[in-house]
C-alpha positions, -999 to 999 in steps of 0.1 A, spaced: 107 61 171 87 93 174 102 112 203 70 128 216 52 96 227 53 77 260 74 46 255 58 26 283 27 15 263 45 5 232 51 -30 219 88 -40 223 93 -41 185 120 -24 164 107 -20 129 125 -12 96 101 3 72 114 -2 36 98 22 12 87 47 38 87 79 19 54 77 0 17 75 7 14 42 25 49 45 41 42 79 56 9 67 71 25 35 84 54 53 101 31 77 118 7 50 130 34 26 142 55 54 157 34 56 188 28 18 191 62 1 188 95 8 204 112 21 172 105 27 136 133 33 111 125 46 77 142 38 45 135 51 10 145 71 -20 130 103 -8 104 117 15 73 130 -2 62 146 30 92 154 51 73 174 77 51 143 84 81 122 93 99 146 116 113 128 146 118 95 128 152 81 119 155 83 81 181 65 59 182 74 22 185 45 -2 170 27 -32 161 -10 -31 162 -11 -69 200 -4 -66 226 -24 -48 224 -4 -15 238 -32 7 254 -8 32 223 14 36 200 -16 40 223 -32 65 222 0 85 184 3 86 177 -33 95 205 -39 120 192 -50 154 155 -48 142 129 -74 151 109 -70 119 109 -55 84 79 -41 65 86 -43 27 64 -19 7 91 -5 -17 80 -5 -53 92 14 -84 61 9 -105 23 6 -108 1 -16 -130 4 7 -159 41 16 -158 53 -20 -151 41 -32 -185 62 -6 -204 95 -24 -196 88 -58 -180 124 -69 -176 134 -36 -160 104 -39 -136 114 -74 -126 150 -62 -120 139 -32 -99 113 -50 -78 117 -88 -78 155 -90 -78 157 -60 -54 134 -79 -30 156 -109 -31 186 -88 -21 165 -74 8 155 -110 19 192 -120 19 199 -90 41 171 -100 64 183 -135 68 219 -123 75 205 -99 101 184 -124 119 151 -106 112 123 -124 131 94 -114 108 90 -98 74 56 -83 63 53 -79 26 27 -55 12 13 -72 -19 -16 -64 -42 -50 -79 -38 -61 -58 -68 -37 -75 -93 -24 -109 -82 -58 -126 -88 -63 -113 -123 -99 -117 -136 -118 -135 -109 -142 -163 -115 -162 -154 -83 -164 -124 -60 -156 -117 -33 -122 -133 -39 -107 -155 -11 -70 -161 -7 -75 -196 -21 -86 -183 -55 -64 -189 -85 -37 -163 -90 -36 -154 -127 -24 -118 -129 -28 -100 -162 -1 -73 -157 36 -74 -151 30 -55 -118 8 -84 -105 32 -110 -117 61 -93 -98 40 -91 -66 31 -128 -69 67 -137 -76 79 -119 -45 52 -138 -25 65 -171 -39 101 -163 -32 92 -155 4 79 -190 8 112 -203 -6 131 -182 18 109 -194 47 116 -230 38 153 -228 29 165 -198 51 140 -197 80 127 -162 72 93 -159 88 68 -138 69 33 -125 64 18 -113 31 -10 -87 30 -28 -85 -3 -42 -49 -2 -71 -37 -22 -74 -1 -36 -59 22 -10 -70 58 -4 -66 84 23 -44 113 35 -9 117 19 -22 102 -13 -19 127 -42 -26 125 -79 10 133 -88 22 97 -91 -11 82 -104 -13 63 -71 -51 59 -69 -84 69 -85 -98 85 -53 -70 110 -50 -70 116 -88 -107 122 -91 -108 144 -59 -78 165 -72 -94 169 -106 -127 179 -90 -110 205 -67 -93 220 -98 -125 222 -117 -113 197 -143 -132 169 -161 -129 135 -144 -113 110 -168 -131 77 -168 -114 48 -186 -141 26 -201 -178 28 -194 -174 35 -156 -186 0 -146 -152 -12 -134 -157 -23 -97 -130 -19 -71 -127 -25 -33 -116 7 -16 -98 5 17 -89 34 40 -52 37 48 -56 38 86 -74 5 84 -45 -10 64 -20 3 91 -40 -16 117 -37 -48 96 1 -44 94 4 -41 131 -18 -72 135 4 -91 109 36 -82 129 21 -100 159 3 -129 143 12 -164 156 -10 -186 135 -1 -209 105 -16 -187 78 8 -166 59 -13 -147 33 -42 -124 40 -66 -102 19 -70 -67 33 -99 -48 19 -133 -35 26 -151 -65 13 -174 -43 -8 -172 -28 -42 -180 5 -59 -179 11 -97 -164 44 -110 -199 59 -115 -208 52 -79 -175 66 -67 -181 98 -86 -217 100 -72 -203 97 -37 -179 126 -44 -206 147 -58 -227 141 -26 -197 150 -5 -187 182 -24 -223 193 -31 -219 199 -68 -220 182 -102 -187 169 -115 -180 168 -152 -172 133 -166 -150 126 -196 -150 90 -209 -120 74 -226 -114 40 -241 -110 12 -216 -75 -1 -206 -63 -37 -209 -48 -35 -174 -82 -30 -157 -99 -62 -146 -137 -58 -146 -143 -64 -109 -122 -69 -78 -137 -73 -44 -117 -91 -17 -130 -117 8 -114 -106 41 -129 -131 65 -95 -149 70 -80 -117 83 -109 -112 107 -105 -148 120 -67 -150 122 -56 -114 127 -87 -101 146 -88 -74 119 -117 -58 101 -121 -25 83 -134 1 107 -138 31 83 -169 33 61 -163 48 27 -182 81 31 -162 89 63 -129 79 47 -137 99 16 -145 130 37 -112 127 56 -93 123 24 -110 153 8 -102 174 38 -65 165 37 -63 170 -1 -79 205 2 -54 215 28 -25 201 7 -37 218 -25 -40 251 -6 -4 247 7 8 240 -29 -9 271 -41 7 292 -14 42 278 -22 37 287 -59 24 321 -51 
């Protein structure tokens, strides 16, 4: 719970946020903190401690056997949001068995804890950018074949499938949100989290922008505040559907993305092309009509506005980093 907000207007929900210390977790905690009764945060470390002041924080690592710490954070909660992950599409392929152990097996331990604690709803943050693989048609609906081409996508899909098993055998109610390419405040280039933060950071440092392939790879970019709204909607959803795409429903290739940044920054950005990567599907655009119908959710932030807000936050963050070094 954030102590500075009026409690009367909040939903009577106590939420455990697993994986709260990073980009999405920080945004979710801040968004939900003024909208639900309590938010408890669990993670390995806080990337932005100042942003989570006032929240209850419990240090732990889902990739390890942190039974005691997990029990503490989810005790007496109504719902759990699971967004903890130790990898990304590139790093997961380097050691596939280790990735499965750290993410799939760790998720099963979390689900066991949720069942034991009587959690009423678990929301899992999956990957709309990887679980479908190379799509036959775009935009991609939830009914499309799931044929991931990376270990990261396979792990996300496996966790989804195990949630269905836990629902049938253990009574664990759940919702899965397949998120497209996230961007927004609190995303930095340090962990290779997203191309928007990476390109903006390179541009602000006057560096060449590294483009893998010919720049025609198309992605669906969704602003993080819109994703936070979808999570709150999923926590309250009462329909039969369990899996939802969450994206903008439109696509930009890398050249168009850089063009938008040049327009925002008012200057030409230097581009450096490198060989394409096998982890990159040619195009990924999500069909999000089911989320609109079932959750009453739709993306509210257009890309130019979201890009401007992201750039403003990054500029402030870079300035603070320079001051700390100086």
